[in-house]
C-alpha distance (Angstrom), angle and dihedral (degrees) to the residues before:
residue distance angle dihedral
X1 . . .
X2 3.81 . .
X3 3.78 119.1 .
X4 3.80 114.4 -106.2
X5 3.78 117.3 -100.5
X6 3.76 110.8 -87.9
X7 3.80 94.5 27.1
X8 3.79 122.0 115.7
X9 3.80 120.2 -125.2
X10 3.79 110.1 -68.1
X11 3.81 92.9 9.8
X12 3.78 121.2 115.0
X13 3.79 121.3 -149.3
X14 3.78 115.2 -118.6
X15 3.76 128.1 -166.5
X16 3.77 129.6 30.0
X17 3.79 119.4 -20.3
X18 3.80 95.6 -155.7
X19 3.78 129.1 66.6
X20 3.77 121.8 -172.7
X21 3.78 113.9 -160.1
X22 3.80 110.1 -155.9
X23 3.79 143.8 166.5
X24 3.82 126.3 -136.9
X25 3.81 113.0 -99.1
X26 3.82 93.3 19.3
X27 3.82 111.8 141.4
X28 3.81 92.9 -164.9
X29 3.80 88.0 53.2
X30 3.80 90.3 56.7
X31 3.81 90.3 51.1
X32 3.82 90.3 47.4
X33 3.83 91.3 51.8
X34 3.80 89.8 56.2
X35 3.81 90.8 50.1
X36 3.81 93.0 47.2
X37 3.81 89.7 49.9
X38 3.82 89.8 53.9
X39 3.81 91.5 49.1
X40 3.80 91.3 47.4
X41 3.81 91.1 49.6
X42 3.81 89.3 55.7
X43 3.79 98.5 41.6
X44 3.80 109.0 22.4
X45 3.82 87.5 -135.9
X46 3.79 92.3 142.1
X47 3.78 124.8 -138.2
X48 3.76 143.0 -150.0
X49 3.77 131.0 -156.4
X50 3.80 120.4 -136.0
X51 3.80 123.2 -168.8
X52 3.81 108.1 -132.2
X53 3.81 89.6 -147.4
X54 3.82 91.2 60.9
X55 3.80 93.7 75.3
X56 3.80 129.5 36.1
X57 3.82 91.5 -146.3
X58 3.80 91.1 55.3
X59 3.80 89.3 47.7
X60 3.81 90.6 52.1
X61 3.80 93.2 46.2
X62 3.79 100.4 43.6
X63 3.81 105.1 17.1
X64 3.78 109.1 157.7
X65 3.82 95.9 -7.4
X66 3.80 92.1 93.7
X67 2.89 135.5 167.7
X68 3.80 93.8 55.7
X69 3.80 121.9 178.6
X70 3.80 119.0 -149.3
X71 3.78 121.2 -167.1
X72 3.80 112.7 -161.5
X73 3.80 88.7 -17.3
X74 3.80 95.7 -52.5
X75 3.78 124.9 108.4
X76 3.79 110.2 -100.7
X77 3.79 99.1 172.3
X78 3.75 147.2 -43.7
X79 3.81 141.4 -132.6
X80 3.82 92.8 17.3
X81 3.80 134.1 34.7
X82 3.79 109.9 -125.1
X83 3.79 94.0 -150.7
X84 3.80 97.8 -173.2
X85 3.80 92.9 49.9
X86 3.81 91.9 43.8
X87 3.81 92.0 50.8
X88 3.81 89.9 48.8
X89 3.80 92.7 48.6
X90 3.80 92.7 47.0
X91 3.79 89.2 53.9
X92 3.79 93.5 46.3
X93 3.79 96.9 54.0
């Protein structure tokens, strides 16, 4: 089995593979949460939600592009969760 992206040789990734960066009061973020929950139910990848307003660096990086989906710490998409592509990419890594 290939090592997860972001892991060093011989090191296995622990914890959730998906991060959803959101903003309070964001309707698209609510829709994205539902999609991420469906993906997690199918894959067991695990996910965490991070409020973009909780960190100035996140705010600078992602600003108004929320929601942003990170897979293994790398940006996978923003504004909408492409469930089919995300499921494929979770299976490929």
